[in-house]
Phi, psi and omega in degrees: 000146182289136174286135182283168178306323181287347175095003180255148179271099184231133181293135179303327179298334177274000181280147170282170184297315180295317181299311183296317180298310184299320180289325175296323174300317177296317179301312180300315184298316183289322176296314177299327179292333182070194178083001179256159179294164177300319181293317175295322180294315177292325179293323174298312181299320180294321173295320178302318178295321175301309184302319181293323174297322182293317181296316182301314181297318180296311183296321174297326175295317179292322173302312181297318172296317175296322178294317180294321181293314181294323176294323177292318180292320174296323179292320181291321181290324178294320179292321180298315178291328174291331182284334184285136177259135179294140176275141183260000000 
């Protein structure tokens, strides 16, 4: 397994969004700086791909939660409007 920027061997799947994002930023910085061997560059790239997937999963989960919340709020609003009786 590739050593993370923090120096621990941690599965990317166990990282929170902010941790994965911050490590991904560091991986990109190191790749852009150059000066690493081909093998190290490939390992960094692979780690970056793992981290990007983690970030994407977190963002997709957040989007799903927001969509579910908005759907629930819309449904509650429609029920409330349907329950109101017009005054004559």
